[in-house]
Backbone bond lengths (Angstrom), bond angles and torsions (degrees), N, CA, C in turn:
res aa  C-N    CA-C-N  psi(-1)  N-CA   C-N-CA  omega(-1)  CA-C   N-CA-C  phi
1 M - - - 1.469 - - 1.528 109.89 -
2 Q 1.346 116.62 134.44 1.462 121.15 -178.77 1.529 109.68 -86.95
3 T 1.337 114.55 80.47 1.459 122.08 -173.01 1.522 112.34 -59.62
4 G 1.345 116.67 -43.33 1.457 120.37 -177.42 1.514 112.64 -62.66
5 E 1.334 116.17 -44.92 1.466 120.50 -178.98 1.531 111.49 -66.33
6 I 1.337 116.61 -42.22 1.470 120.48 179.03 1.527 110.04 -63.81
7 S 1.331 116.70 -41.42 1.465 120.96 178.41 1.526 110.88 -62.79
8 A 1.338 116.87 -39.88 1.466 120.85 -179.70 1.526 111.46 -63.77
9 I 1.334 117.05 -37.99 1.469 120.12 175.79 1.531 109.62 -67.26
10 G 1.329 116.51 -37.30 1.466 120.36 174.75 1.518 111.34 -59.84
11 V 1.333 116.31 -37.24 1.468 121.55 176.38 1.523 110.38 -60.29
12 A 1.330 116.43 -46.90 1.466 120.76 -179.39 1.526 111.16 -60.63
13 V 1.332 116.70 -39.19 1.469 120.66 177.69 1.530 110.07 -63.99
14 C 1.340 116.22 -46.47 1.471 120.59 179.08 1.522 111.16 -62.12
15 W 1.328 116.89 -44.77 1.462 120.28 -178.80 1.526 112.14 -68.49
16 T 1.323 117.00 -23.92 1.465 120.14 174.35 1.523 109.90 -64.97
17 F 1.334 115.90 -47.81 1.467 119.63 178.20 1.525 111.00 -64.54
18 S 1.344 117.07 -42.94 1.464 119.64 -178.69 1.527 111.08 -64.07
19 A 1.336 117.36 -38.33 1.465 120.62 179.31 1.523 110.98 -62.28
20 L 1.326 116.62 -41.89 1.467 120.99 -179.82 1.525 111.09 -63.71
21 F 1.327 116.65 -45.09 1.463 119.59 -177.47 1.528 112.04 -76.40
22 F 1.345 117.72 -33.37 1.465 119.40 175.77 1.530 111.22 -68.58
23 E 1.347 116.81 -34.97 1.466 119.90 175.82 1.525 109.87 -63.34
24 K 1.323 115.36 -43.89 1.464 120.40 178.78 1.528 110.71 -62.25
25 A 1.346 116.22 -42.84 1.464 120.68 179.83 1.522 111.46 -68.95
26 G 1.345 116.60 -41.50 1.459 121.15 -179.06 1.510 112.61 -61.17
27 N 1.323 116.63 -34.19 1.464 120.62 178.33 1.522 112.02 -67.86
28 R 1.336 116.13 -21.70 1.470 120.44 -178.51 1.525 112.76 -97.86
29 I 1.343 117.41 -42.17 1.474 118.80 -171.56 1.526 113.93 -121.02
30 G 1.337 118.95 -3.14 1.466 121.26 177.71 1.520 112.79 92.61
31 S 1.333 115.87 151.62 1.468 120.87 -173.27 1.526 113.23 -70.00
32 L 1.349 118.33 -34.80 1.464 120.32 -179.26 1.523 110.16 -65.07
33 A 1.332 116.23 -44.12 1.468 120.41 178.05 1.525 110.54 -63.21
34 V 1.325 116.48 -41.76 1.466 120.34 178.55 1.522 110.31 -59.00
35 N 1.336 116.89 -44.14 1.466 120.98 -176.81 1.516 112.53 -62.30
36 I 1.324 117.22 -48.34 1.469 118.74 -174.93 1.528 111.21 -75.24
37 I 1.340 117.44 -36.00 1.466 120.24 179.70 1.525 110.71 -70.49
38 R 1.340 117.45 -39.48 1.475 120.10 -178.63 1.522 111.04 -64.33
39 L 1.343 117.65 -37.72 1.464 119.55 -179.23 1.524 111.01 -73.19
40 A 1.349 117.04 -36.14 1.464 119.95 176.14 1.527 110.13 -62.72
41 M 1.330 115.56 -44.20 1.469 119.83 177.35 1.521 111.10 -63.74
42 A 1.329 116.22 -40.75 1.464 120.68 -178.36 1.524 111.42 -61.70
43 I 1.332 116.96 -42.28 1.467 120.92 -179.79 1.528 110.36 -59.16
44 V 1.339 116.07 -45.07 1.469 120.77 -179.19 1.532 110.93 -68.05
45 L 1.336 117.18 -47.75 1.468 120.94 -179.30 1.527 111.47 -61.70
46 L 1.333 116.20 -42.03 1.465 120.16 178.14 1.525 110.83 -65.33
47 G 1.344 115.85 -36.67 1.459 120.01 177.78 1.519 112.03 -60.57
48 F 1.336 115.99 -45.40 1.470 119.58 177.62 1.529 110.90 -65.63
49 G 1.336 115.87 -36.48 1.461 119.99 178.44 1.518 111.98 -62.73
50 T 1.336 116.65 -46.36 1.470 120.14 -179.82 1.529 111.42 -73.35
51 L 1.337 116.88 -26.08 1.470 119.93 175.77 1.527 109.96 -64.40
52 I 1.338 115.76 -38.31 1.467 120.76 179.34 1.531 111.18 -73.79
53 T 1.340 116.45 -43.52 1.471 119.88 -173.48 1.524 113.50 -86.49
54 R 1.365 116.80 -27.68 1.464 119.48 -174.49 1.525 113.38 -124.91
55 G 1.347 117.20 -7.13 1.455 120.57 -177.28 1.510 112.99 72.04
56 M 1.330 117.37 23.69 1.459 122.40 -174.55 1.533 109.28 -143.81
57 F 1.352 117.67 119.86 1.467 121.10 -177.58 1.525 111.92 -74.83
58 L 1.330 116.79 -34.54 1.467 122.09 -178.81 1.532 110.07 -115.25
59 P 1.334 117.74 152.54 1.479 121.16 -178.20 1.532 112.33 -79.93
60 L 1.331 115.98 59.96 1.465 120.60 -174.68 1.522 112.84 -74.43
61 D 1.333 117.54 -13.91 1.459 120.24 -177.81 1.530 112.89 -93.34
62 A 1.333 117.52 2.66 1.470 120.21 178.29 1.525 109.87 -71.52
63 T 1.324 116.58 143.46 1.461 121.19 179.28 1.535 109.86 -77.12
64 P 1.337 117.90 160.43 1.473 120.04 176.65 1.528 112.52 -55.84
65 E 1.340 116.52 -37.10 1.467 119.55 178.98 1.527 110.75 -65.35
66 Q 1.323 117.57 -41.23 1.465 120.88 178.04 1.523 110.79 -65.35
67 W 1.323 116.93 -40.64 1.466 120.56 176.89 1.525 110.69 -60.78
68 F 1.326 116.54 -40.99 1.468 120.03 -178.68 1.524 111.23 -63.06
69 W 1.335 117.13 -54.67 1.460 120.68 -174.82 1.525 112.19 -68.38
70 L 1.330 117.06 -39.78 1.459 119.74 -179.18 1.527 111.30 -72.82
71 S 1.339 116.65 -33.78 1.470 119.67 174.59 1.522 110.64 -67.64
72 L 1.324 116.53 -40.46 1.465 120.63 176.23 1.523 109.91 -61.12
73 S 1.324 115.87 -41.26 1.460 120.79 177.98 1.525 111.15 -62.77
74 G 1.339 116.93 -41.91 1.462 120.79 178.41 1.512 112.15 -64.77
75 F 1.338 116.39 -39.90 1.465 121.07 179.53 1.527 110.81 -65.33
76 I 1.336 115.89 -46.57 1.470 119.96 -176.81 1.527 111.53 -76.42
77 G 1.340 116.82 -44.32 1.463 120.62 -175.11 1.511 113.88 -81.01
78 F 1.337 116.61 -57.79 1.460 121.06 -176.76 1.528 112.57 -70.07
79 F 1.347 117.06 -37.09 1.472 119.94 -173.17 1.529 112.73 -97.46
80 L 1.337 117.37 -70.78 1.465 120.22 -175.22 1.527 112.32 -61.91
81 G 1.327 116.83 -47.03 1.464 120.41 -178.03 1.515 112.30 -60.11
82 D 1.350 116.19 -46.30 1.465 119.95 -179.61 1.521 111.69 -67.86
83 L 1.340 117.22 -38.28 1.468 120.06 177.25 1.523 110.72 -59.51
84 C 1.328 115.84 -47.18 1.470 120.48 179.22 1.523 110.89 -61.08
85 L 1.327 116.32 -44.76 1.463 120.29 -176.86 1.523 111.18 -64.58
86 F 1.341 116.98 -47.98 1.464 119.74 -178.19 1.528 111.36 -65.12
87 Y 1.336 117.12 -35.94 1.466 119.01 177.81 1.525 110.58 -68.30
88 S 1.329 116.82 -37.09 1.468 119.89 179.51 1.527 111.27 -63.59
89 Y 1.351 117.16 -29.90 1.467 120.40 176.32 1.527 110.72 -56.83
90 T 1.342 116.44 -39.01 1.468 120.24 -177.66 1.520 111.97 -75.85
91 Q 1.327 117.56 -18.02 1.462 121.64 -176.40 1.526 112.88 -97.19
92 I 1.322 117.15 -41.99 1.473 119.90 -174.34 1.530 113.05 -127.23
93 G 1.338 117.43 0.89 1.461 120.42 179.77 1.522 111.97 88.02
94 S 1.323 115.85 154.45 1.465 120.42 -174.66 1.529 112.59 -68.13
95 R 1.353 117.54 -35.56 1.466 119.06 -177.63 1.526 110.88 -65.47
96 M 1.339 117.53 -48.25 1.458 119.92 -179.30 1.530 110.80 -67.75
97 A 1.332 116.74 -35.59 1.464 120.20 178.19 1.526 110.53 -63.59
98 Q 1.327 116.80 -43.73 1.461 120.21 178.76 1.527 111.39 -67.55
99 L 1.327 115.87 -29.04 1.464 119.64 175.83 1.531 109.99 -64.51
100 V 1.333 116.50 -42.98 1.467 120.96 176.70 1.529 109.83 -64.74
101 M 1.332 116.89 -33.93 1.465 121.35 -179.21 1.526 112.71 -65.00
102 T 1.339 117.52 -16.86 1.470 119.25 177.15 1.529 111.17 -67.27
103 L 1.335 116.67 -9.25 1.467 120.23 175.10 1.530 111.62 -76.17
104 A 1.339 117.16 -12.91 1.468 120.41 -176.43 1.532 113.65 -58.97
105 P 1.350 120.05 -46.16 1.474 118.90 179.93 1.530 114.56 -59.78
106 P 1.374 119.58 -49.35 1.468 117.17 178.03 1.525 113.00 -64.92
107 I 1.348 117.29 -33.49 1.469 119.86 176.64 1.525 109.46 -64.45
108 T 1.332 116.37 -42.30 1.466 120.97 178.14 1.522 111.18 -61.61
109 A 1.334 116.15 -44.29 1.467 120.38 179.68 1.524 110.90 -62.15
110 L 1.347 116.66 -40.79 1.466 120.91 -179.70 1.522 111.19 -65.80
111 I 1.338 116.75 -46.69 1.466 120.29 179.81 1.529 110.22 -65.99
112 G 1.343 116.33 -37.77 1.465 120.16 177.54 1.515 111.88 -61.93
113 F 1.338 115.90 -36.76 1.467 120.62 177.91 1.528 110.73 -67.65
114 V 1.343 116.44 -43.55 1.469 121.21 -176.06 1.525 111.64 -72.48
115 L 1.340 117.26 -46.96 1.463 120.85 -172.11 1.530 114.27 -93.17
116 L 1.332 116.75 -31.21 1.467 119.65 -175.84 1.518 113.32 -109.88
117 G 1.343 116.35 -7.41 1.457 120.00 -179.42 1.512 113.45 69.95
118 E 1.347 117.30 25.73 1.464 120.84 179.52 1.524 110.18 -79.12
119 H 1.313 116.37 128.06 1.465 121.46 179.53 1.528 109.41 -111.01
120 L 1.317 116.42 127.11 1.460 121.51 177.75 1.520 109.40 -98.09
121 H 1.339 117.09 135.33 1.461 118.99 176.25 1.532 109.49 -81.18
122 L 1.316 116.42 168.22 1.469 122.38 -173.10 1.529 112.37 -56.41
123 L 1.333 116.91 -38.74 1.462 120.79 -179.24 1.529 110.81 -63.42
124 Q 1.336 116.46 -39.27 1.463 120.33 179.07 1.527 111.35 -68.65
125 V 1.337 116.69 -42.88 1.472 120.69 178.28 1.525 110.10 -60.46
126 T 1.345 116.17 -43.61 1.467 120.89 177.97 1.523 110.70 -63.30
127 G 1.330 116.43 -42.75 1.464 120.98 179.36 1.514 112.35 -61.91
128 I 1.345 116.76 -43.31 1.467 121.17 177.37 1.526 110.14 -60.75
129 S 1.336 116.40 -46.67 1.468 121.48 -177.98 1.528 111.57 -61.87
130 V 1.340 116.45 -45.26 1.472 120.90 -178.51 1.530 110.68 -66.79
131 T 1.335 116.88 -42.05 1.464 120.51 -179.93 1.522 111.42 -62.87
132 V 1.339 116.54 -46.57 1.470 120.96 178.62 1.526 110.41 -62.49
133 L 1.338 116.97 -39.99 1.467 121.03 177.53 1.527 110.59 -59.03
134 G 1.328 116.71 -43.01 1.460 120.76 178.69 1.517 112.19 -61.58
135 I 1.332 116.27 -41.66 1.468 120.70 178.29 1.524 110.42 -63.42
136 V 1.342 116.27 -42.66 1.469 121.12 178.90 1.530 110.54 -61.52
137 I 1.332 117.15 -45.06 1.473 121.20 179.31 1.528 110.30 -59.40
138 A 1.334 116.10 -44.93 1.466 120.38 -178.80 1.523 111.48 -63.49
139 M 1.332 117.04 -38.06 1.458 120.57 -175.97 1.520 112.78 -82.90
140 L 1.328 117.27 -19.05 1.461 120.24 177.36 1.525 111.72 -84.11
141 G 1.331 116.30 -12.02 1.462 119.80 -179.33 1.512 110.86 -59.73
142 K 1.338 117.58 137.54 1.459 121.30 -176.67 1.518 110.29 -133.96
143 E 1.299 114.35 155.62 1.456 119.67 175.92 1.521 109.57 -72.59
144 K 1.335 116.24 160.75 1.460 121.67 178.27 1.526 109.34 -62.10
145 G 1.320 115.53 126.94 1.459 120.75 179.92 1.514 113.90 88.54
146 E 1.357 117.81 -9.40 1.464 121.26 179.29 1.521 109.37 -86.59
147 K 1.325 116.43 135.92 1.460 120.58 -179.38 1.523 109.95 -105.61
148 L 1.323 115.06 136.09 1.460 120.02 174.70 1.520 108.87 -91.57
149 N 1.311 116.40 125.18 1.455 120.76 -177.48 1.520 109.89 -101.51
150 F 1.328 115.99 109.61 1.463 120.44 179.20 1.528 111.76 -90.12
151 K 1.341 117.63 -5.08 1.464 121.14 177.94 1.523 108.49 -85.73
152 V 1.315 114.62 69.12 1.462 120.09 -175.68 1.526 109.83 -87.54
153 P 1.349 117.67 152.96 1.460 120.67 175.66 1.527 110.40 -58.04
154 F 1.327 115.74 133.62 1.468 119.90 -176.33 1.524 110.93 -61.14
155 K 1.345 116.75 -36.53 1.468 120.04 179.60 1.529 110.58 -62.52
156 G 1.345 115.94 -40.75 1.460 119.83 178.25 1.512 111.92 -63.76
157 F 1.346 115.69 -40.63 1.465 120.23 177.43 1.525 110.40 -62.21
158 L 1.335 117.01 -43.27 1.464 120.92 -179.10 1.528 111.44 -62.48
159 F 1.334 116.71 -40.22 1.465 119.19 179.28 1.526 111.22 -68.14
160 A 1.333 117.36 -38.64 1.467 120.19 176.21 1.524 110.34 -64.45
161 L 1.333 115.98 -40.50 1.463 120.38 176.49 1.526 109.98 -63.65
162 G 1.338 115.98 -37.76 1.462 120.38 175.81 1.519 111.52 -60.76
163 G 1.339 116.55 -36.44 1.460 120.55 175.98 1.515 111.67 -64.14
164 A 1.341 116.07 -41.90 1.469 120.85 179.23 1.527 111.00 -65.74
165 V 1.333 116.02 -44.63 1.469 120.58 179.22 1.528 110.10 -65.22
166 G 1.341 116.40 -40.84 1.461 120.63 178.55 1.513 111.96 -60.03
167 Q 1.322 116.04 -42.88 1.468 120.54 178.03 1.522 110.71 -63.97
168 A 1.335 116.47 -42.67 1.464 121.24 -178.42 1.529 111.51 -66.53
169 V 1.334 116.29 -49.91 1.468 120.53 -178.11 1.527 110.29 -66.07
170 G 1.337 116.90 -38.72 1.461 120.39 177.96 1.517 111.80 -60.41
171 L 1.324 116.27 -40.77 1.465 120.99 179.79 1.529 111.24 -67.36
172 I 1.332 116.21 -42.28 1.468 120.47 179.41 1.527 110.64 -65.76
173 A 1.339 116.91 -42.30 1.466 120.40 178.48 1.527 110.49 -62.35
174 S 1.336 116.23 -37.58 1.468 119.91 176.83 1.523 110.89 -62.79
175 K 1.329 115.66 -45.51 1.469 119.49 -179.05 1.525 110.44 -64.88
176 K 1.320 116.69 -36.05 1.461 121.45 179.33 1.536 110.83 -64.37
177 G 1.340 116.02 -36.64 1.457 119.08 -172.64 1.509 116.29 -97.70
178 I 1.337 117.66 -23.08 1.463 118.63 -170.15 1.522 113.41 -74.76
179 G 1.335 118.36 -37.30 1.464 120.11 -178.62 1.515 110.52 54.86
180 N 1.336 116.79 -124.48 1.470 121.69 177.10 1.524 112.11 -103.80
181 Y 1.335 116.51 15.93 1.465 121.49 -177.09 1.527 110.62 -69.62
182 D 1.328 116.27 155.83 1.463 122.08 -179.06 1.534 111.12 -60.83
183 A 1.338 116.25 130.44 1.469 121.06 -174.48 1.526 112.35 -65.83
184 M 1.343 118.12 -38.15 1.465 120.51 -179.62 1.521 111.30 -68.95
185 A 1.329 116.59 -41.10 1.461 120.39 178.39 1.528 110.44 -65.81
186 A 1.336 116.41 -38.83 1.466 120.77 177.64 1.527 110.68 -63.79
187 T 1.326 116.57 -39.37 1.463 120.85 178.01 1.518 110.62 -64.20
188 Q 1.335 116.78 -36.64 1.460 120.52 178.97 1.528 111.17 -64.04
189 I 1.333 116.99 -38.38 1.469 120.41 176.26 1.523 110.10 -61.88
190 R 1.337 116.71 -44.76 1.470 120.91 178.26 1.527 110.60 -61.11
191 A 1.342 116.23 -41.91 1.468 120.64 -179.20 1.527 111.21 -66.80
192 F 1.342 117.39 -37.42 1.463 121.45 175.81 1.527 110.53 -54.75
193 T 1.329 115.38 -51.59 1.464 120.74 -176.63 1.521 111.57 -65.49
194 G 1.336 116.39 -47.56 1.458 119.85 178.70 1.514 111.79 -60.82
195 G 1.338 116.88 -43.10 1.460 121.29 179.26 1.515 112.11 -63.77
196 L 1.347 117.21 -41.44 1.461 121.06 178.22 1.523 110.95 -61.76
197 C 1.326 116.46 -42.01 1.470 120.69 179.91 1.528 111.23 -64.11
198 F 1.329 117.08 -42.31 1.469 119.96 177.91 1.527 110.85 -68.34
199 F 1.341 117.38 -34.58 1.464 121.62 175.93 1.526 110.26 -59.50
200 L 1.329 116.04 -47.08 1.465 120.67 179.27 1.526 111.20 -65.47
201 L 1.338 116.84 -37.80 1.465 120.67 179.64 1.528 110.99 -65.21
202 V 1.336 116.79 -45.69 1.467 120.50 179.41 1.522 110.54 -63.00
203 T 1.338 116.74 -39.04 1.465 121.00 177.57 1.524 110.58 -64.21
204 F 1.331 116.60 -43.90 1.467 121.37 -179.98 1.529 111.21 -63.65
205 L 1.331 116.66 -40.30 1.472 121.43 -178.62 1.527 112.45 -82.78
206 K 1.348 116.09 -6.11 1.468 121.81 -179.03 1.533 111.04 56.08
207 R 1.336 114.70 52.76 1.465 120.38 -176.33 1.535 112.70 -113.42
208 W 1.338 117.26 19.03 1.459 118.80 -177.11 1.522 112.69 -65.97
209 N 1.340 117.43 -27.74 1.469 119.75 175.97 1.528 110.72 -62.11
210 T 1.351 115.39 -37.88 1.466 120.42 177.83 1.523 110.86 -64.31
211 I 1.341 115.99 -41.47 1.470 120.41 -179.90 1.522 110.33 -66.56
212 R 1.344 116.80 -41.59 1.466 120.27 179.15 1.528 111.26 -62.81
213 S 1.329 115.89 -41.43 1.473 119.85 178.25 1.526 110.60 -64.36
214 A 1.334 115.44 -40.79 1.469 120.15 -179.77 1.523 111.29 -63.40
215 S 1.334 116.56 -36.25 1.467 120.57 -177.01 1.527 112.51 -67.52
216 K 1.342 117.00 -14.49 1.467 120.93 179.18 1.528 112.35 -90.01
217 D 1.333 116.25 -6.53 1.465 120.75 179.43 1.531 108.45 -87.08
218 S 1.320 116.87 98.49 1.470 120.85 -173.19 1.524 112.49 -62.81
219 S 1.331 117.09 -38.07 1.466 120.08 179.70 1.524 110.72 -67.19
220 G 1.339 116.25 -43.04 1.462 120.80 178.68 1.515 111.68 -63.84
221 I 1.338 116.76 -43.54 1.466 121.53 -179.58 1.523 110.80 -65.48
222 R 1.326 116.82 -38.08 1.469 120.59 177.90 1.529 110.61 -62.37
223 S 1.329 115.93 -41.22 1.468 120.13 178.26 1.526 110.97 -66.08
224 V 1.345 116.80 -39.13 1.468 120.61 178.00 1.524 110.13 -64.48
225 L 1.327 116.95 -40.39 1.467 121.04 -179.60 1.529 111.05 -61.99
226 I 1.333 116.06 -46.37 1.473 119.74 179.31 1.527 110.15 -65.27
227 G 1.345 115.82 -43.99 1.465 120.13 178.63 1.517 112.07 -62.84
228 S 1.337 116.76 -37.26 1.468 121.16 179.85 1.520 111.22 -66.72
229 F 1.331 116.19 -38.43 1.466 119.63 179.11 1.526 110.58 -62.43
230 F 1.345 116.26 -46.38 1.462 119.84 -177.92 1.528 112.66 -79.08
231 G 1.344 117.67 -29.03 1.464 120.86 -175.17 1.518 114.01 -90.64
232 P 1.351 117.59 -89.04 1.467 120.70 -176.10 1.522 114.80 -63.15
233 V 1.333 118.73 -20.11 1.469 119.87 -178.23 1.529 110.80 -93.10
234 V 1.327 117.51 -80.02 1.472 120.65 -175.97 1.527 111.38 -67.78
235 G 1.339 116.98 -46.39 1.467 120.97 -176.35 1.517 113.48 -61.74
236 V 1.337 116.41 -51.35 1.468 119.72 -177.28 1.526 111.05 -69.66
237 A 1.336 117.23 -38.26 1.471 119.60 176.73 1.526 110.43 -61.19
238 L 1.334 116.36 -42.51 1.464 120.22 176.61 1.524 111.55 -63.47
239 S 1.349 116.84 -35.65 1.471 120.13 -179.42 1.525 110.75 -64.78
240 L 1.335 116.69 -38.03 1.467 119.87 178.12 1.529 110.38 -70.86
241 F 1.331 116.15 -36.65 1.471 119.80 175.21 1.525 110.01 -63.48
242 A 1.352 116.14 -38.71 1.469 120.62 -179.08 1.526 111.58 -63.31
243 I 1.352 116.77 -44.87 1.468 118.75 -177.36 1.523 112.05 -73.15
244 Q 1.334 116.86 -13.58 1.463 119.73 172.65 1.527 111.15 -74.56
245 H 1.341 116.62 -20.29 1.463 120.39 -171.55 1.522 114.76 -121.48
246 T 1.332 118.21 2.37 1.467 120.33 174.67 1.524 108.98 -155.52
247 E 1.333 116.83 171.91 1.461 121.39 -179.58 1.530 110.12 -65.59
248 A 1.340 115.94 144.09 1.465 121.09 -176.23 1.526 111.98 -60.02
249 G 1.341 117.53 -38.26 1.461 121.02 -179.34 1.516 112.33 -65.50
250 V 1.333 116.43 -39.90 1.473 121.24 177.79 1.525 109.76 -66.08
251 A 1.340 116.44 -46.09 1.467 120.70 179.61 1.525 110.84 -60.40
252 A 1.337 116.85 -44.90 1.469 121.07 -178.96 1.524 111.41 -61.41
253 T 1.327 116.72 -37.16 1.470 120.79 179.41 1.520 111.23 -65.08
254 L 1.325 116.85 -47.85 1.463 120.71 -179.06 1.526 111.22 -67.91
255 M 1.333 116.95 -35.21 1.466 120.17 176.32 1.531 111.28 -66.60
256 G 1.328 115.99 -25.99 1.462 120.98 -177.64 1.512 114.56 -80.04
257 L 1.341 117.15 9.15 1.465 121.02 -178.86 1.527 113.41 -80.31
258 V 1.330 116.95 4.37 1.472 120.62 -178.25 1.533 112.90 -52.33
259 P 1.372 119.63 -45.59 1.474 118.70 179.29 1.528 113.68 -59.09
260 I 1.336 116.93 -24.22 1.467 120.76 177.00 1.528 110.23 -81.83
261 F 1.339 115.95 -49.02 1.460 120.47 -177.38 1.525 112.83 -65.68
262 I 1.333 116.42 -25.32 1.466 120.17 -173.56 1.527 112.58 -81.92
263 I 1.333 117.28 -9.40 1.473 121.31 -174.23 1.531 111.86 -57.57
264 I 1.327 117.36 -54.38 1.469 120.52 -176.08 1.534 112.19 -70.47
265 P 1.371 119.87 -46.93 1.470 118.79 177.19 1.532 113.12 -58.30
266 S 1.342 117.65 -38.05 1.467 120.77 178.41 1.519 110.81 -64.33
267 A 1.329 115.65 -38.96 1.468 119.91 178.85 1.527 110.63 -63.82
268 I 1.344 116.38 -36.16 1.466 120.52 -179.07 1.532 111.29 -77.49
269 M 1.349 116.73 -47.85 1.464 120.69 -174.21 1.522 113.28 -77.38
270 F 1.338 116.81 -41.02 1.464 120.68 -173.86 1.527 113.24 -112.78
271 K 1.355 116.07 9.93 1.475 121.45 177.17 1.530 112.61 56.99
272 E 1.343 116.92 34.25 1.463 120.75 179.51 1.531 109.93 -82.74
273 R 1.331 115.50 139.02 1.464 120.82 -178.94 1.528 110.17 -77.18
274 I 1.338 116.84 135.64 1.465 121.76 177.70 1.526 108.59 -86.53
275 S 1.348 116.10 124.88 1.465 120.17 -177.80 1.525 110.94 -94.34
276 I 1.321 116.11 162.98 1.464 121.80 177.73 1.522 110.48 -63.12
277 Y 1.355 116.72 -31.74 1.465 120.54 178.33 1.531 110.62 -63.89
278 Q 1.334 116.62 -39.44 1.460 120.17 179.57 1.527 111.21 -66.07
279 I 1.325 116.01 -38.79 1.470 120.28 178.78 1.528 110.52 -65.65
280 I 1.347 116.46 -46.58 1.472 120.66 178.35 1.526 110.08 -61.77
281 G 1.340 116.12 -46.47 1.459 120.91 -179.87 1.514 112.15 -59.64
282 A 1.333 116.44 -38.50 1.460 120.76 179.44 1.526 110.95 -63.75
283 F 1.327 116.58 -45.10 1.471 120.30 179.45 1.534 111.26 -64.34
284 V 1.340 116.91 -40.91 1.469 120.66 178.96 1.527 110.05 -63.26
285 S 1.335 116.88 -44.26 1.465 120.76 -179.60 1.522 111.64 -64.05
286 V 1.320 116.49 -40.25 1.470 120.00 177.12 1.528 110.09 -61.01
287 G 1.350 116.48 -40.17 1.466 120.33 176.08 1.516 111.75 -60.57
288 G 1.339 116.63 -40.69 1.464 120.79 176.84 1.515 111.88 -63.53
289 C 1.340 116.56 -39.61 1.465 120.77 178.54 1.523 111.43 -63.91
290 V 1.326 115.57 -39.20 1.471 119.92 177.66 1.527 109.99 -58.66
291 L 1.335 116.57 -42.31 1.471 120.81 178.45 1.525 111.17 -62.77
292 L 1.341 116.52 -37.89 1.463 120.10 -179.22 1.528 111.85 -68.49
293 F 1.331 117.04 -24.80 1.458 120.69 179.62 1.525 112.54 -88.79
294 M 1.339 116.25 -12.74 1.466 119.45 -177.90 1.520 111.27 -78.90
295 K 1.297 116.27 143.66 1.462 122.13 177.27 1.529 109.34 -85.32
296 P 1.351 118.18 136.36 1.468 119.90 176.87 1.518 110.86 -66.85
297 L 1.328 115.90 146.98 1.469 120.63 179.88 1.521 110.38 -71.66
């Protein structure tokens, strides 16, 4: 059984739900509040999870080397990568930013090859390429009369690229540090670092009044709680489990299927129309996934 690949698809499913609920929460309380509250919730939820599975609320048994690499991963992935991505939304829009984010799987595969010595066979390279192509097709789909503007601000493109690189480097740093360590405990270390960085940022920007106001919005907080369970808790823990059992580039590709998986839930929750491009892109991506699950001859 290809445990790593199946886990990576599970990650995409979890991140689909978290994206929907974080979008709902962000519209009510703002993205900065969502970021710091979701990580605080994640630390607590992960603590209870590891208390049940390991008898330990905090990851006190992690080695200094594991703390270093997983903290680095949390800083780059949870903090810098997300900051770049959310800022790029304001510059070039979420659709174009997510289009740039499709570069994350090949970047991950390249860094994995250079730093971890991971070699992908031809079938895997083809599968990654086909899957990413499907995601691009789905995201390029437009309504009748809608124009896609590729003349995006260069700064916005750079920040979106920073989000892709942050995701890739964060994943590689996690794989470098996790070894055989518990995936939930490793995720808690990443959340600690990311949460601390956002804490310092909010303090520096003097935005604690905004966070306090956001915490009084029961509907927004409920959405953050649900999103945190599926995102930073189950989703990220599964992502670390996935990279323990398959190549980082393959895992990153399957985790990147969120734009495909989110099509139907978005249509139901936000009444968004499903385009022919999304349907074609979904079928192409599924074909790419099939290639990633196939064994080379």
